[in-house]
VEXKE-466492 format. One record per residue (C-alpha): residue number from 1; chain; x, y, z. Coordinates in pm, whole numbers, plus 50000, padded with zeros to 5 digits. Layout:
N
> resi / chain / c1 / c2 / c3
> NUM / A / X / Y / Z
...
***
This chain:
312
> resi / chain / c1 / c2 / c3
> 1 / A / 75363 / 40600 / 97710
> 2 / A / 75723 / 40557 / 97824
> 3 / A / 75958 / 40711 / 98070
> 4 / A / 76276 / 40665 / 98268
> 5 / A / 76185 / 40315 / 98378
> 6 / A / 76184 / 40195 / 98018
> 7 / A / 76553 / 40280 / 97986
> 8 / A / 76638 / 40018 / 98247
> 9 / A / 76670 / 39767 / 97962
> 10 / A / 77034 / 39877 / 97981
> 11 / A / 77176 / 39750 / 98314
> 12 / A / 77423 / 40036 / 98345
> 13 / A / 77134 / 40281 / 98382
> 14 / A / 77011 / 40131 / 98708
> 15 / A / 77067 / 40340 / 99018
> 16 / A / 77181 / 40663 / 98855
> 17 / A / 76866 / 40837 / 98734
> 18 / A / 76724 / 40921 / 99077
> 19 / A / 77034 / 41113 / 99181
> 20 / A / 77058 / 41287 / 98845
> 21 / A / 76708 / 41431 / 98815
> 22 / A / 76684 / 41786 / 98956
> 23 / A / 76400 / 41952 / 99136
> 24 / A / 76214 / 42220 / 98944
> 25 / A / 76308 / 42484 / 99198
> 26 / A / 76675 / 42450 / 99103
> 27 / A / 76634 / 42597 / 98755
> 28 / A / 76525 / 42916 / 98584
> 29 / A / 76239 / 42843 / 98350
> 30 / A / 76245 / 42900 / 97977
> 31 / A / 76032 / 43176 / 97831
> 32 / A / 75691 / 43070 / 97712
> 33 / A / 75379 / 43250 / 97593
> 34 / A / 75018 / 43142 / 97541
> 35 / A / 74806 / 43329 / 97287
> 36 / A / 74431 / 43388 / 97291
> 37 / A / 74374 / 43069 / 97089
> 38 / A / 74541 / 42861 / 97360
> 39 / A / 74859 / 42794 / 97162
> 40 / A / 75175 / 42800 / 97373
> 41 / A / 75518 / 42889 / 97238
> 42 / A / 75816 / 42753 / 97434
> 43 / A / 76143 / 42926 / 97349
> 44 / A / 76471 / 42734 / 97373
> 45 / A / 76768 / 42956 / 97455
> 46 / A / 77142 / 42919 / 97469
> 47 / A / 77174 / 43013 / 97834
> 48 / A / 77423 / 43285 / 97745
> 49 / A / 77590 / 43093 / 97460
> 50 / A / 77584 / 43225 / 97103
> 51 / A / 77386 / 42919 / 96985
> 52 / A / 77139 / 42677 / 97143
> 53 / A / 77290 / 42344 / 97247
> 54 / A / 77128 / 42067 / 97446
> 55 / A / 77318 / 42055 / 97771
> 56 / A / 77207 / 41935 / 98112
> 57 / A / 77094 / 42283 / 98212
> 58 / A / 76870 / 42328 / 97908
> 59 / A / 76714 / 41984 / 97949
> 60 / A / 76642 / 42063 / 98313
> 61 / A / 76487 / 42397 / 98220
> 62 / A / 76269 / 42229 / 97956
> 63 / A / 76150 / 41994 / 98229
> 64 / A / 76069 / 42287 / 98457
> 65 / A / 75883 / 42470 / 98181
> 66 / A / 75676 / 42160 / 98107
> 67 / A / 75584 / 42143 / 98477
> 68 / A / 75450 / 42496 / 98452
> 69 / A / 75274 / 42446 / 98118
> 70 / A / 75093 / 42140 / 98251
> 71 / A / 74945 / 42352 / 98529
> 72 / A / 74777 / 42588 / 98281
> 73 / A / 74417 / 42548 / 98171
> 74 / A / 74306 / 42598 / 97812
> 75 / A / 74631 / 42510 / 97634
> 76 / A / 74543 / 42354 / 97297
> 77 / A / 74880 / 42322 / 97130
> 78 / A / 75255 / 42374 / 97179
> 79 / A / 75514 / 42524 / 96946
> 80 / A / 75881 / 42460 / 97021
> 81 / A / 76103 / 42745 / 96899
> 82 / A / 76462 / 42864 / 96922
> 83 / A / 76555 / 43217 / 97022
> 84 / A / 76875 / 43189 / 96817
> 85 / A / 76864 / 43315 / 96458
> 86 / A / 77150 / 43091 / 96349
> 87 / A / 77023 / 42752 / 96466
> 88 / A / 76723 / 42569 / 96604
> 89 / A / 76945 / 42345 / 96820
> 90 / A / 77304 / 42278 / 96715
> 91 / A / 77311 / 41943 / 96897
> 92 / A / 77415 / 41815 / 97236
> 93 / A / 77703 / 41966 / 97430
> 94 / A / 77980 / 41722 / 97340
> 95 / A / 78227 / 41878 / 97583
> 96 / A / 77984 / 41824 / 97871
> 97 / A / 77909 / 41469 / 97757
> 98 / A / 78278 / 41388 / 97719
> 99 / A / 78347 / 41505 / 98074
> 100 / A / 78097 / 41256 / 98222
> 101 / A / 78200 / 40911 / 98335
> 102 / A / 78006 / 40617 / 98193
> 103 / A / 77743 / 40599 / 98472
> 104 / A / 77698 / 40976 / 98453
> 105 / A / 77649 / 40962 / 98076
> 106 / A / 77391 / 40685 / 98109
> 107 / A / 77201 / 40898 / 98361
> 108 / A / 77224 / 41208 / 98143
> 109 / A / 77086 / 41022 / 97841
> 110 / A / 76808 / 40860 / 98043
> 111 / A / 76701 / 41193 / 98188
> 112 / A / 76689 / 41348 / 97842
> 113 / A / 76468 / 41064 / 97724
> 114 / A / 76233 / 41119 / 98017
> 115 / A / 76201 / 41493 / 97949
> 116 / A / 76158 / 41460 / 97571
> 117 / A / 75893 / 41191 / 97619
> 118 / A / 75692 / 41447 / 97816
> 119 / A / 75663 / 41652 / 97496
> 120 / A / 75543 / 41347 / 97303
> 121 / A / 75293 / 41264 / 97577
> 122 / A / 75131 / 41607 / 97603
> 123 / A / 74753 / 41580 / 97551
> 124 / A / 74750 / 41836 / 97269
> 125 / A / 74932 / 41861 / 96933
> 126 / A / 75290 / 41983 / 96927
> 127 / A / 75509 / 42123 / 96651
> 128 / A / 75876 / 42220 / 96623
> 129 / A / 75944 / 42539 / 96427
> 130 / A / 76281 / 42493 / 96256
> 131 / A / 76467 / 42811 / 96163
> 132 / A / 76827 / 42696 / 96125
> 133 / A / 77073 / 42410 / 96177
> 134 / A / 76899 / 42123 / 96354
> 135 / A / 77147 / 41852 / 96437
> 136 / A / 77179 / 41548 / 96660
> 137 / A / 76983 / 41599 / 96979
> 138 / A / 76825 / 41905 / 96820
> 139 / A / 76654 / 41690 / 96558
> 140 / A / 76569 / 41428 / 96819
> 141 / A / 76382 / 41672 / 97042
> 142 / A / 76209 / 41817 / 96733
> 143 / A / 76097 / 41470 / 96624
> 144 / A / 75931 / 41417 / 96962
> 145 / A / 75680 / 41676 / 96838
> 146 / A / 75387 / 41567 / 96623
> 147 / A / 75510 / 41775 / 96331
> 148 / A / 75805 / 41979 / 96205
> 149 / A / 75766 / 42307 / 96018
> 150 / A / 76083 / 42445 / 95864
> 151 / A / 76191 / 42755 / 95681
> 152 / A / 76367 / 42691 / 95350
> 153 / A / 76654 / 42917 / 95454
> 154 / A / 76791 / 43049 / 95780
> 155 / A / 76811 / 43415 / 95875
> 156 / A / 77114 / 43457 / 95645
> 157 / A / 76909 / 43347 / 95346
> 158 / A / 77093 / 43019 / 95293
> 159 / A / 76987 / 42650 / 95321
> 160 / A / 77099 / 42477 / 95639
> 161 / A / 77155 / 42119 / 95765
> 162 / A / 76905 / 41894 / 95940
> 163 / A / 77017 / 41550 / 96049
> 164 / A / 77195 / 41312 / 96280
> 165 / A / 77572 / 41365 / 96238
> 166 / A / 77686 / 41154 / 96534
> 167 / A / 77830 / 40866 / 96328
> 168 / A / 78065 / 41113 / 96163
> 169 / A / 78227 / 41150 / 96506
> 170 / A / 78239 / 40775 / 96563
> 171 / A / 77935 / 40764 / 96794
> 172 / A / 77559 / 40722 / 96746
> 173 / A / 77233 / 40894 / 96843
> 174 / A / 77121 / 40852 / 97203
> 175 / A / 76763 / 40982 / 97221
> 176 / A / 76584 / 40763 / 96968
> 177 / A / 76696 / 40941 / 96653
> 178 / A / 76761 / 40622 / 96459
> 179 / A / 76406 / 40505 / 96530
> 180 / A / 76215 / 40829 / 96469
> 181 / A / 76392 / 40927 / 96148
> 182 / A / 76344 / 40577 / 96004
> 183 / A / 75971 / 40597 / 96077
> 184 / A / 75926 / 40946 / 95931
> 185 / A / 76103 / 40912 / 95595
> 186 / A / 76216 / 40645 / 95349
> 187 / A / 76376 / 40380 / 95568
> 188 / A / 76687 / 40314 / 95360
> 189 / A / 76755 / 40687 / 95328
> 190 / A / 76714 / 40739 / 95702
> 191 / A / 76927 / 40444 / 95809
> 192 / A / 77206 / 40522 / 95563
> 193 / A / 77214 / 40887 / 95667
> 194 / A / 77222 / 40796 / 96037
> 195 / A / 77488 / 40528 / 95989
> 196 / A / 77717 / 40767 / 95799
> 197 / A / 77635 / 41082 / 95995
> 198 / A / 77553 / 41280 / 95683
> 199 / A / 77287 / 41548 / 95745
> 200 / A / 77038 / 41663 / 95483
> 201 / A / 77021 / 42020 / 95355
> 202 / A / 76692 / 42206 / 95348
> 203 / A / 76745 / 42249 / 94974
> 204 / A / 76718 / 41869 / 94937
> 205 / A / 76517 / 41725 / 95226
> 206 / A / 76361 / 41378 / 95197
> 207 / A / 75984 / 41360 / 95182
> 208 / A / 75805 / 41315 / 95513
> 209 / A / 76048 / 41484 / 95748
> 210 / A / 75886 / 41828 / 95737
> 211 / A / 75509 / 41880 / 95741
> 212 / A / 75521 / 42237 / 95607
> 213 / A / 75794 / 42442 / 95436
> 214 / A / 75785 / 42822 / 95458
> 215 / A / 76001 / 43070 / 95272
> 216 / A / 76173 / 43233 / 95570
> 217 / A / 76189 / 43218 / 95951
> 218 / A / 75953 / 43517 / 95962
> 219 / A / 75672 / 43290 / 95842
> 220 / A / 75717 / 43018 / 96103
> 221 / A / 75495 / 43148 / 96382
> 222 / A / 75190 / 43195 / 96161
> 223 / A / 75244 / 42860 / 95988
> 224 / A / 75279 / 42684 / 96322
> 225 / A / 74961 / 42835 / 96462
> 226 / A / 74767 / 42743 / 96148
> 227 / A / 74902 / 42388 / 96148
> 228 / A / 74806 / 42334 / 96512
> 229 / A / 74460 / 42479 / 96459
> 230 / A / 74406 / 42228 / 96178
> 231 / A / 74499 / 41928 / 96392
> 232 / A / 74168 / 41779 / 96499
> 233 / A / 74325 / 41499 / 96703
> 234 / A / 74644 / 41439 / 96896
> 235 / A / 74875 / 41169 / 96760
> 236 / A / 74834 / 40873 / 96993
> 237 / A / 75191 / 40753 / 96953
> 238 / A / 75533 / 40890 / 96864
> 239 / A / 75624 / 40798 / 96504
> 240 / A / 75877 / 40519 / 96540
> 241 / A / 75933 / 40160 / 96429
> 242 / A / 75618 / 39957 / 96489
> 243 / A / 75485 / 39616 / 96382
> 244 / A / 75292 / 39799 / 96109
> 245 / A / 75604 / 39944 / 95945
> 246 / A / 75857 / 39678 / 96054
> 247 / A / 75870 / 39509 / 95713
> 248 / A / 75944 / 39840 / 95539
> 249 / A / 76214 / 39917 / 95795
> 250 / A / 76369 / 39571 / 95754
> 251 / A / 76394 / 39619 / 95378
> 252 / A / 76549 / 39961 / 95432
> 253 / A / 76799 / 39815 / 95678
> 254 / A / 76906 / 39543 / 95436
> 255 / A / 76954 / 39800 / 95158
> 256 / A / 77144 / 40039 / 95385
> 257 / A / 77382 / 39766 / 95497
> 258 / A / 77470 / 39703 / 95131
> 259 / A / 77555 / 40068 / 95065
> 260 / A / 77717 / 40192 / 95387
> 261 / A / 78080 / 40138 / 95480
> 262 / A / 78114 / 39910 / 95780
> 263 / A / 78222 / 40109 / 96087
> 264 / A / 78163 / 40066 / 96458
> 265 / A / 77919 / 40358 / 96453
> 266 / A / 77727 / 40217 / 96155
> 267 / A / 77707 / 39878 / 96326
> 268 / A / 77562 / 40045 / 96636
> 269 / A / 77296 / 40217 / 96426
> 270 / A / 77211 / 39890 / 96252
> 271 / A / 77183 / 39713 / 96589
> 272 / A / 76947 / 39983 / 96717
> 273 / A / 76729 / 39948 / 96407
> 274 / A / 76724 / 39569 / 96437
> 275 / A / 76626 / 39603 / 96802
> 276 / A / 76350 / 39848 / 96716
> 277 / A / 76210 / 39604 / 96460
> 278 / A / 76213 / 39307 / 96696
> 279 / A / 76165 / 39458 / 97043
> 280 / A / 76025 / 39810 / 97003
> 281 / A / 76106 / 40166 / 97105
> 282 / A / 76227 / 40136 / 97465
> 283 / A / 76466 / 39850 / 97395
> 284 / A / 76600 / 40027 / 97085
> 285 / A / 76666 / 40354 / 97272
> 286 / A / 76842 / 40158 / 97545
> 287 / A / 77064 / 40002 / 97279
> 288 / A / 77139 / 40344 / 97134
> 289 / A / 77245 / 40471 / 97474
> 290 / A / 77455 / 40169 / 97564
> 291 / A / 77625 / 40185 / 97224
> 292 / A / 77686 / 40560 / 97255
> 293 / A / 77858 / 40510 / 97590
> 294 / A / 78065 / 40224 / 97448
> 295 / A / 78156 / 40397 / 97124
> 296 / A / 78284 / 40718 / 97277
> 297 / A / 78564 / 40513 / 97436
> 298 / A / 78679 / 40350 / 97108
> 299 / A / 79000 / 40458 / 96938
> 300 / A / 78818 / 40586 / 96629
> 301 / A / 78570 / 40795 / 96826
> 302 / A / 78835 / 40929 / 97061
> 303 / A / 79041 / 41059 / 96771
> 304 / A / 78740 / 41226 / 96609
> 305 / A / 78597 / 41364 / 96932
> 306 / A / 78934 / 41497 / 97049
> 307 / A / 78985 / 41669 / 96712
> 308 / A / 78634 / 41817 / 96726
> 309 / A / 78664 / 41937 / 97085
> 310 / A / 79007 / 42088 / 97024
> 311 / A / 78850 / 42329 / 96775
> 312 / A / 78636 / 42479 / 97054
***
């Protein structure tokens, strides 16, 4: 459907991806299980951290696990889970990202897009089981699945955030978040939330983002298995901006522009949406990534990122 080559819409990406991509023998695989019904569960872990974050190591290990899953016969569905009770995925590793130079960041983003697209392109249905905070890259990898199933509360019994908070740090999504969220829910709501960086809470989620709500994380596995068993066909395309929904997305963009404060990050999100409407997924993701690299060097983003990273 798409892959690393599609990201070459952005000239800075050329030449870096080949050196960045690891061999599968370099990484320890993630834990996965396949039940008697042929449903695989792939567990994301923090690699020794207290929470799961999307860093280069985790993306590489997802890639390795997908290599192994694709060699198995009889797999009929995939569930993506977190082994952390506190979060599904807390987001990307901003410290690691900030340490990369611009070519290195372009390569990192392009590799992530290649790996996540493998989930979308699997020949069987996929679902992300959301048990806690799901932010930034965490929501983006979840939205590469055909469906999302979420618990109403996390393990501590409280609602938790799901969303794309990047604009709150002066940057923007980099793995297609602006496109996928806009396609899955009300367009104006999605674009405004992405442009401001304000996540949703599970106590007040917009319609369309989650396919099934369960009462607690303990109910996720059973709900995921049932949902997959009821999928008679595999979605042929990742939900994103298409000619069929372009008019709806354009109306949502116009309305969001009227309600959102003009910032560099908001303008980047608007540009990505406009690109998705006119030129499609690959061009829009390339714009996201080019804008993310540009924005993280602006004065506003540097102040916010430095303040955020200093708390760590």
